[in-house]
N, C-alpha and C positions, 0 to 999 in steps of 0.2 A: 454461628461461625461456619464458613464453608471453605474447604481447601481443595483446589483442583489436583489432579494426579499428573505426575511427570512434569512436562514443561508448559502445560496449558495455563491459560489465564481465565479468570472469571471477570466478565465485563457487565456493567450496567449500561444498557443502551441510552443514548442521549437524544431525546426527541424534541427538544425545545426549538420550534421552528424559527423563533426570533433570534436565536443564538447559534444557529447552524452555520458553520463556516462555508465559504464559497468554494467548496470542492465538488467535483463531479466525476463520473466515470464515463470515459469516451465510449462511443458505440462499438468500437473495436475490442473493448475489454471483454474477457471471458465472463465476468460477472456483471450483470446489468446495473448494479448500484453499489454504493458503499455506505457505511454508517460510521458514526463516531460514538465513543463511549468512554466511560471512566473505569479503569482497572480497579477491581475491589480486592482481588486475591490472586496470588501466583502460586504455581506448583513448586515443589522443592527443587526441581531441576531447571527452573526458569531463572536466567541470569540477565535478561535484557530489559524487562519492564518491571515496574514496582507498583504497588497499590497507590492509587492517587493519580497515576499517569493518564492523560487523555490520549486516546489512540484513534486512528482511522483503520477500519477493518472491513472485510467482505462479509455481510450478514448471512448470505445463503450457504456458507460453509460452517457457520457456528452451530453448536448444539444448544437449543434452548433448555433452561433449567427453571422450573417453577419452584420457588422456595417459599415456605410458609413461615420461615424463621425471620424473614426480612419484609414484613408487611405484604406478603403475597406478590412480591415483585418478580417479574420475569428477568432472569439473568442469562448470560450466554457464556458457554465454555468455548474458548477459541484456541486453536493451535497457532504458534508464533508465525508460521509460514503464511498465514492469512492476515497478518497485521501489515498494513501498508506503511505505517510510520507513526511517529509521535505528532500530536497537534499542539502547537504553542498557543498561548492565550489569544494571539492576534490572528490565528488561523493558518500560520505557516506550517508546512509539513517537513519533518526531519526524519531521516532514516534510523532504523534500529542500530545498535552499536556495531554489528558486523555487516551491515547493509550499506548500499550506496543508492543515491537518487540520481537518475539520468534524465536528460532531455533527449529522447530518441529522435533519430533522423527520419524514421518511417512516418508515413502520413496515415492517420486513422482511417479505417475503412469507411467508404461510402460518403465521405465529406467532400464537398466541392469548395475549392479555394483557388482564387485567381483563374477561374474558368477551366480548371483541369480536374477531372474526376480521378480520385485515387483508386487504385486497383485493390479490391478486397483480398485479404490474405487467404480466404477460403478457397481460392483457385489452386493453392498448393496442397499436395498430399502431406508433406512434411513442412513444419514451420521452419523457414530459413532463419539463420541468425541475423541479427540487426546491429546497426551501429548507433551509438549515442554518445553524448557529451556528459561527463560526470559533473553534476551540479553541487551535490553535497555528499560527504562521506560520514559514516558512523564513527564514533570516537575510537573504536578498536581497529579500524581499517587502515592498513599501511601499504597495501599493494597498489592502490591508485590514488590520484589526487584530483581535486576539482579542475576543470578545464581540459582534462585528458579525454581523447576519443577512445572508446572501447567497443569491442564486439561482444554481444550478449545473446543468450537464447531467450526466446519469448515465453517459453513454457515454465520458466523458473521464478518469475516475480509477479509483481502487481502493477497493472497499468492504472494510472489515476490522472485526473486533470485538476487544474487550478483556474478558477474564473476570477480575474482581477477587476471585472466590471467593464474594462475596455477591450480585453481580449481573453481568449482561452488558450492555455498551454497544456500539452500532454507531458506527463512525467512517468517514470517507471522506477519502482523500487525493487531491488534485487540483492540477494546475499552476495557479498564481494567474492566469495569462493566460487560462485557460479559464473562469473565473468569469464569469457573465453580468451580474450587477448586485448592488448593495448596497441592502438595504432599510433605510430610516430609520424 
């Protein structure tokens, strides 16, 4: 039995290449890749995820734990701010209860689309806020609704992509309290 401290979660990474969902991290994201896994245990202060949940997280910020209690499996201790969202059995991504999922209007760095090169954000000394359309809201979010345009800071959430096979779309998950404004 292993119990994390505070609001951390213990995750077993999911590496089955045949069952990996079609999620990807855009080049413009701060972390170069994401991973999915099953939540095994939650800390006493964790109210958003439960054991058994499948989540998408950023692996480079997780703390590896080698445990000999569970057949020498490597597990990960993850802070909730590094969880991009819940993964449904069909691979759809849903935000944590206090988070929202946005379709940002910015264009990912260094990607060419329709003959126009998007300007890398690295040219700015300070990350400017961005605008996005709310796609989904967590079950406890009451401040915004799907289809509203919002202003949000880039340094507070997780940038993620979804590959449908026909196209790729960039999404952003962020805590609802970190949104800056609603555009009418």
